[in-house]
N, C-alpha and C positions, 0 to 999 in steps of 0.2 A: 664228527671226526673221532677216530679212535686209534690208539696204538695197539699193536698186536705182537705178542711174544710167543715163540715156540721153545719150550724147555725140554731138550733131549727126547723129542717126539719119535716114537717108533711105530711102524705099522707092518703087521704080518698077515698074510692070507694063508692060513694053515701053517705049513712048515716053510713057506716062502717069505723071506724078509724083503719088504719093498722100500720102506723108509728106515734108515739106520741111525737112530739117535740124533736127530737133526736139531740144532739150535739156531734161532733166527729172531731178530728184533726189527720190527717195522715201525717207524715213527708215525705219529698221527699226521695225516695229511700227505703222506708220501705216496708216490706212484711207484710201486715195486713190481718188477717183472721177473717171473720164474722162467728160465730158459734152459734148454738142454735138448739132447736128441730124443727121439721117440723111445718110450719105455724107461725114461730116467726117473719117473715118479712125480713129475710136476703136477699133473692133473689129480693124482691121488692126494698129494699134499694140499691142493686147493680144496678138495672134498673133505679132508680132515678139518680144515679151518672152517668150512661151511657147516659142518656137522652132518654131512651126508654119509660119512664113514666115521666109525669110532676109532680112536687111537688105541694101540695095543699097550703102550706105556708112554709116560711123559705127560706134559701139560700144555694145553692151548690156553693162553691168557689173553683176554680182550679187555682193554681198559683196566688192567690190573686184576681182573676177576677170572678165576679158573672156570672155563665153560665146557670142559669135557663132558659133563653130564647134562648140559643144557641142549635142548632140541634145536634143530636147524631153524625152525620157525621163530624161536625165541631169542636167537642170537643177534638179531638186528642187522643181518647181512642180506645182500641181494646179489644173485648170481646171474650172469649172462652166458648162455651156452653157445657152443659152436653151431648147433642145429636150430637155433632161434627159439624152439619150444613154444611156439604160439598156438593158441586154440584156433583151429581152422574154421570152426562154425561161428566164431564170434567176430564182430567188427573190431577195428583197431581200438576204438574208444572202449569197447567192452573188455578187450584184452588188457588195456591199461587200468581200467577201474575195478576189475574183478577182485584182485587181492585186497584193495582198500575196502570194498563192500563187505568182504568176508571178515574184516576187522571191526565191522560195525560203524564205520565212519558215515556221517550224514551225507545225503545226496548232494547238498550244496558244496560241502567241503571236498567231496570226491570230484565233482565237476571242476571246481576251481583248481585243484591240484593237477588233474588230467589236462586241462586247458593250458596251464602254465608250462607243463612238461612238453606238451605238443608244440607250443610256440618256441621253446628253447631248442628243440630238436628239429624244428621245421617240418613237422609231419601233420600240421593242421589240415591240409587240403585232402588228406585221405583218412580222416578219423572214421568215416562211415564205410570204408572199404573192408573187405575180408582179406586175410593174409595171402590167399591165392591170387588176388588181384594186384599184388605188389611185386616189385623187383627184389632181388637179393639184398641190395643196399637199403631199400626201404624197410624190408622185414627186419634187418639188423638194427635200424634206428628204432623200430617199434620195440624190439627185444630190449634194447638199452633203455628206452622210455619206461618200460614196465619195471625196470630196476630203479630208475631215477624217481619215479612217482612215489615210491615207498619211503624215500628219504632215509636210506639206510646209514648205518655207521661206517660200513665198509662195502665197497663194490668188488665183486669177484668176477673176473672175465676168463672163461675157459676157451682159448683159441677162437675168439669170436669172428675173426676175419678170414679164416681158412677156406670158407666156401665161396669167397668173392674173387672176381678177376683182379689182375695185378693193378690196373689203374684205379679201380674202386677201393682196393685195399689201402693204397696210398692216401686217398681222400678220407677214408674212414679213420685211418691212424691219426690224421690231423684233427678230425672232429672229436675223437675220444680224448686226445691231449687237451684240446680247448675246453671240453666238458670238465676235465679235471681242474683246470685253472679257474673255471667259473664256480664250481661247487666246493672245491678244496677238500673233498672227502679223501680218506685213505682208499687207494685202489690197488688191487693185486691182479696181475694180468699174466696169464699163461700163454706161452707161444714156443714153437720150435724155431721161429724165424729170428735170427740174431739182429737183422736190420730193424725189425719192429722193436726189439729190446733196446737197441742203441738209440733210436730216435724218440722213444716215448718215455723211458724210465728216468726216475730220480735215482733209483738203486736197482741193480740187477743181481739176482741170485742164480748162479750157474750150477746146475744139478747134473750129476752123473751117477747112475746106478743107486739112486736113493740117498746120495750123500751130497752135501754142500761143498762144492769145490772152491768157490770164492764169492764174496758178497761185497758190493761197493758201487760207486758211481760209474756210469758207462765208460767215461774216458780213463778212469783209474784202472779198470779192468783191461782196457785196450793198451794203455801205456805201461802198466805194471802187472801183467798176468802172473798169477802165483805158480802156474805149472804149464806144461805143454798142452794139456787138454784145454784149458781156458785160452791159451795163446792161439791154439788152432781153431777154436770155436768162435771167439769174438773177433770180428773183423772180416771184411769181404774184399778180396779173396782171403783165404786162410793164410796164416803165417807160414813162411818157408822154414824148413829145418835142415841143417847141414851137420853131419857128424864131424867132430874135431877131437884132437888130443891135446892135453895140457902138457907143456914142456917148460917148466919154470914159470917165467912171467909171460910166456908166449903161448899162442894157440897154433897148432899145426893143422892146416886145412889142405890135405893132400900134400903137395910139395911146397906149399906157400906157408910162411910164418907170419902170424898177425900178433901185434901187441895186445895183451889182454887188458882191457880197461880196468882201472882200480876199483870200480864200483862193484866188481864181481869177486866172490870168494871161490877160487878154484882149488882150494886145498882139500876139498871133500871128495873129489872124483877126478881120476885121470882122463876119463872119457866123458865128453860133454856134447851138447847139441847147441849149435849157433842158431838162434831164431832171428829172422829178418823179414820185415814186411815187403810185399811186392813192389811198393813204391820207393823203397829205400835201397835200391840197387842201381848202379850207374855204369854205363859203358866205360871201359878203361883200356889203355895200352899196356898197363901193368896190372892185369886182372887178378882177383883172388881165386876165380874159378872160371871155367868155360861152360857156357850154356849151349847145348845142342837143341835147336828149336824144332819141335814136332807139331806144334799147332799155334795159330795166331788168331786172336779175336779182335777184329778192327771194329770199333764202335763209333768211329768218326772223331769224337772229341778225345778219345783215349784208346789205348791199345794194350791188350794182355798177350804176352808171349809165354807159351807153356813149353817146357822142355826138361831135359835131364842133364846132370853134370857127369863128369868122367867117373865119379864114384857111384852113380846110379840114383842120386837124390832127385826127386821131382821138384821143380822150381817154377814159380810163376813170377814174371817180371812185368811190371806195369809202367807205362810211360804216358804222359799227357800228349795228346795229338796222335798223328798217324805215323806208321813205320814204313821204312823202305826195305826192311828185311823180309826174307821168305822162309817158308818151311824147308828144313834141311840145312840151313845155314848155322854157323856157330858164331857166337859173340862172347867176348870177354867181359865179365862183370866184376865190379868192385862193391864191397859192402860198405855202407855208411856206418862207420864204427860208433858214431854218436847215437845211432838209433838201434844198435844191436842188442839182442837179448841172449842170455846164456842159461842153459838148463843142464841139470845132471842127467846123464843117460841112465843112471841106476834108479833114482827116485822120481825123475821127471819134474822135480821141483826147480823153481827159479833160483839161481845162484847170486842174485842181486843182493847187495848188503843193505840197501835202504830203499 
């Protein structure tokens, strides 16, 4: 196990800055997920940690030791790629043992470690097969096994499940989480899928344009997003946003006045955005706004109503169970004020005091 610290790490490719002075500390044994939209720098950051790319400035610290000038092979890390990166001409056993043999380990020790890893990952029955004879899920287990067998200080996963179908992704998410519990190693996992991040991580680092927007436990990010980007990215469906104006101790939402909860500091901006999750809206005879429904997703056990308000804001309303409403209808909705978020329209930052 090993703790990892990034001190003001920057990465540039020519004149293009990709990572902008990023600071991050990952505790030993944590499962940390880097999440963000495509092009936000999460895979580049992982490669900087692995030593596959060199930092332009700043320090990568592993177990308190600066490793900027240490080669990838000597950092004691193991990486699992999206593409599996297995040797097609080798059997599964040979794929698992190849790296250990190159380290000069004895044949008996190599066999013992490969057999132990294969048993842990339940890939014993196809140790003699070639990768082309395996399914996508089986190949991914072998790729993970090749990392496990090295007994690294830190596991690095670069979108390892993106090539799998939806059902298999759910199963593999669980397997990787269970693997972390068994081994206890530090794991860093890159994904663009916030559901993977929420279900697997001890801590989530939300990235945008090479900058760290927020870092913390999944539910902390869900319940206390630092800004509208995190609020809109973490949680499915994304948070709804409604423009409002500050009027003393009240919020003006169209023609409706709402009391501003005292947990928000509205002295900084006269124009704000109300943030509310899809499940925190309720039908009301005294609604805060009208939703004009233009699409309905009936999933049996739950329903998502998509529509717009009179001000043109796009809103998703979630209910448990099935709906009797139809596309084209209008419904009055009330905001659960105890679950409301408030953001500055100028800075996009949360206005919550604590």
